[in-house]
C-alpha positions in Angstrom: 15.2 20.0 -2.8 17.1 17.2 -3.7 21.0 17.8 -5.0 21.9 16.6 -8.4 25.4 15.3 -8.5 25.9 17.4 -11.5 25.9 20.8 -9.3 27.0 22.2 -6.0 24.0 24.3 -5.3 23.0 24.5 -1.9 19.3 23.5 -1.1 17.2 26.6 -1.0 16.6 28.0 2.7 13.2 29.6 3.7 15.2 32.3 5.7 18.5 33.4 6.1 20.4 32.4 9.6 20.4 35.2 12.3 23.4 37.2 13.3 25.9 35.0 15.2 25.9 36.1 19.0 29.1 34.0 19.4 31.6 36.9 20.4 29.3 38.6 22.4 30.0 38.4 26.4 27.9 40.0 29.2 29.2 42.8 31.1 30.4 46.5 30.2 31.0 46.8 26.7 34.9 48.0 27.0 35.4 46.8 30.3 34.4 42.9 30.9 31.5 42.9 27.9 31.6 42.9 24.3 29.1 43.1 21.5 29.0 40.7 18.7 31.3 40.4 16.0 30.8 43.4 13.5 28.7 45.2 16.1 29.4 48.7 17.4 27.4 51.5 19.6 27.8 55.0 18.3 27.4 58.1 20.4 26.4 56.2 23.6 28.3 56.6 26.7 27.8 53.2 28.0 26.5 49.9 26.9 25.9 46.9 28.9 25.2 43.3 27.8 22.9 42.1 30.1 21.7 38.9 28.4 22.6 36.5 25.9 20.5 33.9 24.4 21.7 32.0 21.2 19.1 29.6 20.7 16.6 32.1 20.6 19.5 34.5 19.2 18.7 37.3 21.2 20.4 39.8 23.4 19.6 42.0 25.9 21.4 45.8 25.8 21.3 48.9 28.2 22.7 51.8 26.6 22.9 55.4 28.0 24.0 58.8 26.4 25.4 62.2 27.7 23.8 65.4 27.4 26.7 66.8 25.4 26.6 64.7 22.6 27.0 66.8 19.0 23.8 64.6 17.3 20.2 64.2 18.3 20.6 60.2 17.4 22.5 57.6 18.9 23.0 54.1 17.0 23.9 50.5 17.4 25.5 48.5 14.3 23.9 45.3 14.1 26.3 43.7 11.8 29.4 43.9 9.8 29.7 45.8 6.6 28.6 43.9 3.5 29.7 44.0 0.1 26.7 43.9 -2.3 26.2 42.2 -5.7 25.1 44.9 -8.3 21.4 45.0 -8.2 20.4 42.7 -5.5 17.9 43.7 -2.8 19.4 43.5 0.5 17.0 43.4 3.7 17.8 44.0 7.5 15.0 42.4 9.8 15.5 42.4 13.3 12.5 42.0 16.4 13.0 44.5 18.9 11.3 45.2 22.5 12.0 48.6 24.2 11.3 47.7 27.7 12.3 51.2 29.1 13.5 54.7 27.9 14.2 57.9 29.2 14.6 60.7 26.4 14.1 58.8 23.5 11.8 60.2 20.7 11.9 57.3 17.8 13.7 54.7 16.7 14.5 53.6 13.1 15.7 50.8 11.3 18.8 51.9 9.2 20.6 50.5 6.2 23.8 52.4 5.2 25.7 52.8 2.1 29.4 53.4 2.6 32.3 54.2 -0.4 34.7 51.7 0.6 37.1 53.5 2.6 35.3 56.7 2.9 32.1 58.3 3.8 28.6 57.0 4.3 26.9 58.4 1.2 23.3 57.5 1.8 20.8 55.4 4.1 17.5 54.1 3.8 15.5 54.2 7.0 12.0 52.9 7.9 10.7 54.0 11.4 9.8 51.3 14.4 7.3 51.9 16.9 8.8 52.3 20.5 7.1 49.3 22.6 7.7 46.6 25.5 6.1 44.2 22.8 8.4 43.1 20.1 7.9 44.8 17.1 9.4 43.8 13.6 11.6 46.0 11.8 12.5 45.6 8.1 14.3 48.0 6.0 16.1 47.4 2.5 18.7 48.7 0.3 19.6 47.8 -3.4 23.5 47.3 -4.1 24.4 49.7 -6.8 27.9 50.7 -7.1 31.0 48.3 -7.3 33.1 50.3 -4.6 30.2 50.4 -1.9 29.4 48.8 1.3 26.1 48.2 3.3 25.7 48.2 6.9 22.6 47.8 9.1 22.0 49.8 12.2 19.0 51.1 14.6 18.8 54.7 15.2 17.2 56.1 18.2 16.4 59.7 18.3 16.7 61.8 21.7 13.6 64.1 22.6 15.7 66.9 24.1 19.5 67.7 24.6 19.9 65.7 27.8 20.9 62.7 28.8 19.1 59.4 28.3 18.8 55.7 28.2 17.1 52.8 26.8 16.8 48.9 27.9 16.1 47.0 24.7 15.9 43.1 23.5 16.8 42.5 20.1 16.1 39.2 18.6 17.0 37.4 15.3 18.9 40.0 13.5 19.1 39.1 9.9 21.1 41.2 7.0 20.9 39.5 3.8 20.1 39.5 0.0 16.5 38.3 -0.8 18.0 36.4 -3.9 19.9 34.2 -1.6 17.0 32.9 0.4 14.1 32.8 -2.4 11.0 31.7 0.1 12.4 34.6 2.8 9.8 37.9 3.3 6.7 35.8 1.5 
């Protein structure tokens, strides 16, 4: 699409760019490793960033969780909070392969809705198959309230109240409004 000199509109993109992995570092998170900016491990006792491949926008992680945790879920936030525009539809999309897992029963792609400076008030979740082959996960949410924020995550449910671990590869994580990229998801 050619730009008219009278407009400052950007050319249409078929797909949003994947999340930046620029700040990620290999190693144990909190010691010598670091998750990408805006990413956060929840209820995990240990997270190791094993590999980062910026050309494919992929990251390889191994995480563990303890038997005495309060929840049956461990989660990985895969992007920063996003302030939605009212009535826009936001979609989180990522390719995931679980190459090994112990005490993991299911996985879900999630978009959480938070009150700004407050609590999580709702979430939209879609199950994804636990597979050593890449599975595409897509989940969306509508921006409805002015004081709300959206947050993309992946949650894993444990089978039993004991410790567990998983080795996952995430590729091309995207979180964006479908209205900003009209050709996306066709």
